[in-house]
MDTraj code that builds the backbone (N, CA, C; nanometers):
import mdtraj as md
import numpy as np

residues = "MET THR ASN GLN GLN LYS GLU LYS PHE ILE TYR MET ARG ALA ILE ALA GLY LYS SER ILE PRO PHE ILE SER LYS GLU THR GLY LEU SER VAL GLY GLU LEU ASN ASP TYR ASP LEU LYS LEU ALA ASN GLU LEU LEU LYS ALA LYS ALA ASP GLU TYR ASP LYS LEU LEU GLU LYS ASN SER VAL ASN SER ILE ASN ARG PHE GLN HIS LEU LEU GLU ILE TYR ASN ARG LEU LYS THR GLU ILE ASP LYS ARG ASP PHE SER GLY LEU PRO THR ASP LYS LEU TYR TYR MET MET ASN ASP VAL TYR GLU LEU ILE GLU PHE LEU LYS ASP ASN GLY HIS ASP ASN PRO ILE GLU".split()
xyz = np.array([
    [7.9539, -9.7457, 0.4581],
    [7.9270, -9.6652, 0.3387],
    [8.0319, -9.5813, 0.2617],
    [8.0671, -9.6347, 0.1318],
    [8.1646, -9.5746, 0.0527],
    [8.1495, -9.4201, 0.0268],
    [8.2533, -9.3634, 0.0095],
    [8.2464, -9.2004, -0.0118],
    [8.1262, -9.1652, -0.1213],
    [8.1800, -9.2475, -0.2462],
    [8.0596, -9.2282, -0.3485],
    [7.9211, -9.2697, -0.3187],
    [7.8886, -9.3539, -0.2027],
    [7.7566, -9.4032, -0.1500],
    [7.6825, -9.2881, -0.0658],
    [7.8008, -9.2306, 0.0190],
    [7.7893, -9.1127, 0.0843],
    [7.7218, -8.9836, 0.0390],
    [7.8254, -8.9589, -0.0731],
    [7.7588, -8.8074, -0.1891],
    [7.6244, -8.8532, -0.2382],
    [7.5902, -9.0038, -0.2689],
    [7.4906, -9.0111, -0.3879],
    [7.3743, -9.0081, -0.2539],
    [7.3981, -9.0366, -0.1301],
    [7.2950, -9.0206, -0.0276],
    [7.2645, -8.9047, -0.0068],
    [7.3354, -8.8192, 0.0537],
    [7.3348, -8.6725, 0.0460],
    [7.2560, -8.5954, -0.0509],
    [7.3115, -8.6303, -0.1702],
    [7.2221, -8.5570, -0.3236],
    [7.0745, -8.6191, -0.2950],
    [7.0557, -8.7570, -0.2983],
    [6.9116, -8.8283, -0.3111],
    [6.8539, -8.7859, -0.1737],
    [6.8830, -8.7646, -0.0423],
    [6.8375, -8.7051, 0.0628],
    [6.8074, -8.5645, 0.0987],
    [6.9079, -8.4873, 0.0497],
    [6.9025, -8.3297, 0.0741],
    [6.8458, -8.2541, -0.0622],
    [6.8924, -8.3122, -0.1823],
    [6.9040, -8.2094, -0.3017],
    [6.7643, -8.2320, -0.3646],
    [6.7538, -8.3820, -0.3701],
    [6.6269, -8.4385, -0.4653],
    [6.5177, -8.4414, -0.3720],
    [6.5246, -8.4839, -0.2447],
    [6.4455, -8.4862, -0.1638],
    [6.3619, -8.6184, -0.1344],
    [6.4510, -8.6998, -0.1777],
    [6.4041, -8.8251, -0.1559],
    [6.3677, -8.9124, -0.0408],
    [6.2618, -9.0023, -0.0159],
    [6.2487, -9.0814, 0.1160],
    [6.3635, -9.1791, 0.1024],
    [6.3514, -9.2332, 0.2625],
    [6.4432, -9.3336, 0.2917],
    [6.4818, -9.4661, 0.2585],
    [6.3089, -9.5155, 0.2022],
    [6.2693, -9.6237, 0.1454],
    [6.3290, -9.6037, -0.0151],
    [6.2782, -9.5040, -0.0677],
    [6.3469, -9.5069, -0.2109],
    [6.5006, -9.5125, -0.2159],
    [6.5492, -9.4412, -0.1705],
    [6.6773, -9.4369, -0.1239],
    [6.7689, -9.5948, -0.1138],
    [6.6777, -9.6473, -0.0436],
    [6.7468, -9.8040, 0.0216],
    [6.7178, -9.9021, -0.1541],
    [6.6059, -9.8643, -0.2085],
    [6.5952, -9.9382, -0.3303],
    [6.6491, -9.9013, -0.4215],
    [6.6947, -9.7931, -0.4381],
    [6.8027, -9.7219, -0.5411],
    [6.9943, -9.7761, -0.5078],
    [7.0127, -9.7696, -0.3786],
    [7.1055, -9.7761, -0.3681],
    [7.1529, -9.9219, -0.3010],
    [7.0443, -10.0105, -0.2550],
    [7.0492, -10.1570, -0.2027],
    [7.1152, -10.1438, -0.0547],
    [7.0990, -10.0444, -0.0099],
    [7.1639, -10.0458, 0.1346],
    [6.9984, -10.0505, 0.1833],
    [6.9859, -10.0816, 0.3378],
    [6.8835, -10.1281, 0.4085],
    [6.8192, -9.9954, 0.4959],
    [6.7023, -9.9797, 0.5065],
    [6.6278, -9.8417, 0.5655],
    [6.7331, -9.8381, 0.6994],
    [6.7111, -9.9155, 0.8062],
    [6.8107, -9.9465, 0.8979],
    [6.9039, -9.8097, 0.8898],
    [6.9801, -9.8885, 0.8185],
    [7.1430, -9.8346, 0.7700],
    [7.1295, -9.6992, 0.7075],
    [7.0332, -9.6734, 0.6405],
    [7.0306, -9.5392, 0.6002],
    [6.9591, -9.4053, 0.7150],
    [6.8486, -9.5081, 0.7919],
    [6.8075, -9.4014, 0.9001],
    [6.9665, -9.3761, 0.9758],
    [7.0384, -9.4581, 0.9947],
    [7.1553, -9.4220, 1.0802],
    [7.2347, -9.2976, 1.0120],
    [7.2665, -9.2962, 0.8905],
    [7.3206, -9.2383, 0.8022],
    [7.2616, -9.0603, 0.8130],
    [7.0891, -9.1083, 0.8062],
    [7.0293, -8.9880, 0.8079],
    [7.0744, -8.8936, 0.9559],
    [7.0619, -8.9633, 1.0570],
    [7.1173, -8.9118, 1.1642],
    [7.2693, -8.8444, 1.1680],
    [7.3433, -8.9110, 1.1569],
    [7.5036, -8.8748, 1.1561],
    [7.5475, -8.7936, 1.0596],
    [7.4759, -8.7607, 0.9391],
    [7.5243, -8.6770, 0.8361],
    [7.4343, -8.5796, 0.8524],
    [7.3215, -8.5403, 0.9512],
    [7.2614, -8.4453, 0.9488],
    [7.2990, -8.3289, 0.9304],
    [7.4092, -8.2811, 0.9721],
    [7.5011, -8.1444, 0.9373],
    [7.5094, -8.1209, 0.7855],
    [7.5543, -8.2587, 0.7567],
    [7.5864, -8.2399, 0.5981],
    [7.5031, -8.2411, 0.5320],
    [7.3491, -8.2999, 0.5506],
    [7.2158, -8.2808, 0.4981],
    [7.1979, -8.1255, 0.5171],
    [7.1977, -8.0727, 0.5883],
    [7.1429, -7.9520, 0.6140],
    [7.2626, -7.8021, 0.5191],
    [7.3831, -7.8870, 0.5317],
    [7.4696, -7.7583, 0.4404],
    [7.4830, -7.7984, 0.3097],
    [7.4034, -7.9124, 0.2310],
    [7.4022, -7.9180, 0.1244],
    [7.2870, -7.8757, 0.0702],
    [7.1638, -7.8660, 0.1718],
    [6.9890, -7.8085, 0.1152],
    [7.0743, -7.6608, 0.1294],
    [7.1660, -7.6126, 0.1789],
    [7.1943, -7.4442, 0.1774],
    [7.2860, -7.3985, 0.1033],
    [7.3444, -7.4767, 0.0545],
    [7.4103, -7.4790, -0.0447],
    [7.3657, -7.4780, -0.2117],
    [7.2273, -7.5663, -0.1762],
    [7.1890, -7.5894, -0.3354],
    [7.0894, -7.4769, -0.3239],
    [7.0294, -7.4253, -0.2025],
    [6.9270, -7.3114, -0.1899],
    [6.9866, -7.1981, -0.2313],
    [7.1185, -7.1484, -0.1981],
    [7.2115, -7.0554, -0.2498],
    [7.2355, -7.0532, -0.3751],
    [7.2999, -7.1796, -0.4688],
    [7.2620, -7.1707, -0.5919],
    [7.1738, -7.1269, -0.6586],
    [7.0374, -7.1725, -0.6239],
    [6.9012, -7.1464, -0.7276],
    [6.8968, -6.9749, -0.6771],
    [6.9267, -6.9450, -0.5498],
    [6.9082, -6.8008, -0.5549],
    [6.9749, -6.6768, -0.6397],
    [7.1134, -6.7642, -0.6360],
    [7.2028, -6.7029, -0.7089],
    [7.1412, -6.7064, -0.8402],
    [7.1516, -6.8230, -0.9148],
    [7.1095, -6.8449, -1.0529],
    [6.9723, -6.7939, -1.0773],
    [6.8783, -6.7434, -1.0044],
    [6.7819, -6.6897, -1.0394],
    [6.8155, -6.5307, -0.9754],
    [6.9224, -6.4758, -0.9521],
    [6.9054, -6.3241, -0.9043],
    [6.8087, -6.3129, -0.7843],
    [6.7964, -6.3721, -0.7365],
    [6.6798, -6.3701, -0.5971],
    [6.8014, -6.3425, -0.4952],
    [6.8682, -6.2347, -0.4834],
    [6.9350, -6.1939, -0.3414],
    [6.8684, -6.0741, -0.2586],
    [6.9661, -6.0383, -0.1545],
    [6.8808, -5.8980, -0.0861],
    [6.8333, -5.7884, -0.1873],
    [6.9606, -5.7427, -0.2638],
    [6.9703, -5.6442, -0.3490],
    [6.8693, -5.6407, -0.4387],
    [6.8560, -5.7010, -0.5121],
    [6.7622, -5.7480, -0.6189],
    [6.6177, -5.7193, -0.5711],
    [6.6104, -5.7993, -0.4185],
    [6.4759, -5.7624, -0.4062],
    [6.4090, -5.6553, -0.3337],
    [6.5320, -5.5634, -0.2574],
    [6.5175, -5.4514, -0.2585],
    [6.4892, -5.3655, -0.3548],
    [6.5701, -5.3843, -0.4595],
    [6.5215, -5.3216, -0.5807],
    [6.3988, -5.2999, -0.6085],
    [6.3424, -5.4450, -0.6446],
    [6.1953, -5.4462, -0.6520],
    [6.1058, -5.3887, -0.5926],
    [6.1293, -5.3900, -0.4754],
    [6.0378, -5.3520, -0.3716],
    [6.0051, -5.1950, -0.4078],
    [6.1414, -5.1366, -0.4288],
    [6.1094, -4.9926, -0.4790],
    [6.0602, -4.9284, -0.5989],
    [6.0742, -5.0477, -0.6930],
    [6.0410, -5.0244, -0.8350],
    [5.8325, -4.9914, -0.7915],
    [5.8273, -5.1401, -0.7117],
    [5.6726, -5.1862, -0.7068],
    [5.5968, -5.0391, -0.6553],
    [5.6905, -5.0013, -0.5100],
    [5.6645, -4.8912, -0.4280],
    [5.6482, -4.6847, -0.5112],
    [5.7281, -4.7220, -0.6338],
    [5.7554, -4.6184, -0.6917],
    [5.5969, -4.6016, -0.7971],
    [5.5704, -4.7646, -0.8224],
    [5.4637, -4.7664, -0.9470],
    [5.3332, -4.7515, -0.8450],
    [5.2944, -4.7841, -0.7511],
    [5.2004, -4.7504, -0.6615],
    [5.2286, -4.6251, -0.6462],
    [5.2954, -4.5314, -0.6449],
    [5.2782, -4.4215, -0.5988],
    [5.2904, -4.3091, -0.7214],
    [5.3139, -4.3604, -0.7995],
    [5.2910, -4.3176, -0.9776],
    [5.1238, -4.3028, -0.9755],
    [5.1103, -4.4079, -0.9389],
    [4.9344, -4.4290, -0.9792],
    [4.8630, -4.4126, -0.8596],
    [4.9210, -4.3605, -0.7778],
    [4.8217, -4.2874, -0.6762],
    [4.8126, -4.1435, -0.6848],
    [4.9701, -4.1126, -0.7293],
    [4.9462, -3.9611, -0.8075],
    [4.8471, -3.9503, -0.9007],
    [4.7838, -4.0186, -0.9918],
    [4.7304, -4.0087, -1.1062],
    [4.5549, -3.9861, -1.0139],
    [4.5307, -4.0653, -0.9150],
    [4.4103, -4.0275, -0.8909],
    [4.3320, -3.8973, -0.8208],
    [4.2059, -3.9047, -0.8299],
    [4.1722, -3.7690, -0.8144],
    [4.1350, -3.7650, -0.6928],
    [4.0955, -3.9180, -0.6354],
    [4.0688, -3.9347, -0.4933],
    [3.9066, -3.9456, -0.4969],
    [3.8250, -3.9254, -0.5781],
    [3.6840, -3.8907, -0.5993],
    [3.6018, -4.0167, -0.6539],
    [3.5894, -4.0844, -0.5234],
    [3.4941, -4.2128, -0.5697],
    [3.5822, -4.3271, -0.6387],
    [3.6805, -4.3168, -0.6521],
    [3.7928, -4.4055, -0.7136],
    [3.8091, -4.5438, -0.5748],
    [3.8491, -4.6582, -0.6127],
    [3.9220, -4.7616, -0.4926],
    [4.0033, -4.7046, -0.4716],
    [4.0842, -4.5981, -0.4045],
    [4.1934, -4.5720, -0.3897],
    [4.2457, -4.6554, -0.2708],
    [4.1714, -4.6795, -0.1721],
    [4.2142, -4.7413, -0.0424],
    [4.3149, -4.8594, -0.0490],
    [4.2243, -4.9275, -0.1401],
    [4.3280, -5.0941, -0.1649],
    [4.4984, -5.0115, -0.1828],
    [4.5233, -4.9347, -0.2788],
    [4.6095, -4.9140, -0.3807],
    [4.6955, -4.8211, -0.2532],
    [4.6232, -4.7397, -0.1895],
    [4.7236, -4.6806, -0.0824],
    [4.7267, -4.7955, 0.0106],
    [4.6755, -4.8880, 0.0733],
    [4.7192, -4.9832, 0.1552],
    [4.8431, -5.0900, 0.1168],
    [4.8146, -5.1107, 0.0124],
    [4.9360, -5.1846, -0.0807],
    [5.0668, -5.0681, -0.0725],
    [5.0785, -4.9558, -0.1156],
    [5.2028, -4.9125, -0.1271],
    [5.2635, -4.8891, 0.0208],
    [5.1534, -4.8446, 0.1238],
    [5.2068, -4.8452, 0.2701],
    [5.2649, -4.9772, 0.3282],
    [5.2200, -5.1104, 0.2677],
    [5.2755, -5.2207, 0.2917],
    [5.3949, -5.2191, 0.2484],
    [5.4136, -5.1829, 0.1214],
    [5.5829, -5.1971, 0.0703],
    [5.6337, -5.1261, 0.1373],
    [5.6248, -4.9906, 0.1300],
    [5.6875, -4.8883, 0.2236],
    [5.7458, -4.9378, 0.3586],
    [5.6629, -4.9720, 0.4235],
    [5.7139, -5.0498, 0.5993],
    [5.7925, -5.1878, 0.5515],
    [5.7789, -5.2537, 0.3997],
    [5.8921, -5.3556, 0.4046],
    [6.0105, -5.3235, 0.3619],
    [5.9818, -5.1803, 0.2963],
    [6.1068, -5.1192, 0.2536],
    [6.1844, -5.0815, 0.3291],
    [6.1251, -5.0031, 0.4503],
    [6.1933, -4.9696, 0.5889],
    [6.2645, -5.0475, 0.6462],
    [6.1613, -5.1583, 0.6420],
    [6.1982, -5.2718, 0.7580],
    [6.3822, -5.3459, 0.7045],
    [6.3609, -5.3565, 0.5635],
    [6.4706, -5.4287, 0.4801],
    [6.5867, -5.3246, 0.5010],
    [6.5576, -5.1860, 0.4882],
    [6.6495, -5.0821, 0.5111],
    [6.7678, -5.1095, 0.6587],
    [6.6474, -5.1098, 0.7257],
    [6.6986, -5.1009, 0.8840],
    [6.7521, -5.2303, 0.9432],
    [6.7119, -5.3590, 0.8997],
    [6.7533, -5.4780, 0.9237],
    [6.8482, -5.5686, 0.8395],
    [6.9604, -5.4782, 0.7484],
    [6.9980, -5.5483, 0.6401],
    [6.9732, -5.6288, 0.5233],
    [6.8739, -5.5987, 0.5171],
    [6.8109, -5.6546, 0.3956],
    [6.7909, -5.8149, 0.4272],
    [6.7267, -5.8709, 0.5535],
    [6.6861, -5.9522, 0.5854],
    [6.5315, -5.9760, 0.5568],
    [6.4918, -6.0860, 0.5186],
    [6.3517, -6.1074, 0.4456],
    [6.2466, -6.1519, 0.5666],
    [6.1562, -6.0746, 0.6445],
    [6.0924, -6.0807, 0.7615],
    [5.9546, -6.1799, 0.7000],
    [5.9419, -6.2062, 0.5755],
    [5.8501, -6.2601, 0.5173],
    [5.8897, -6.4406, 0.5244],
    [6.0221, -6.4732, 0.5019],
    [6.0623, -6.5989, 0.4890],
    [6.0681, -6.6722, 0.6213],
])
top = md.Topology()
chain = top.add_chain()
for i, resn in enumerate(residues, 1):
    res = top.add_residue(resn, chain, resSeq=i)
    for name in ("N", "CA", "C"):
        top.add_atom(name, md.element.get_by_symbol(name[0]), res)
traj = md.Trajectory(xyz[None], top)
């Protein structure tokens, strides 16, 4: 496999998510040969996926600080809404539980270096 074929394989397999049979048709390499490369290049495929994932997160401003800031904004909006309620017959329970869930997530993120427990 040439370097160009290797790069194309890594792109098609890791980034584009193409199947081995599809890549075989596109490149002219046999399915067996590509299966071997899939195993041999497993670390490079994972790294390419991770790099692409990081690029997308960065491009869309989805990082831990932005997520944390967004959660704080949601929490404050929920708190403001609850503060408006007089608790007389209004369905406040759901709003309260949402606020509590967001608060717990904020605390978790604060205590755990902004790692997302949902992922």
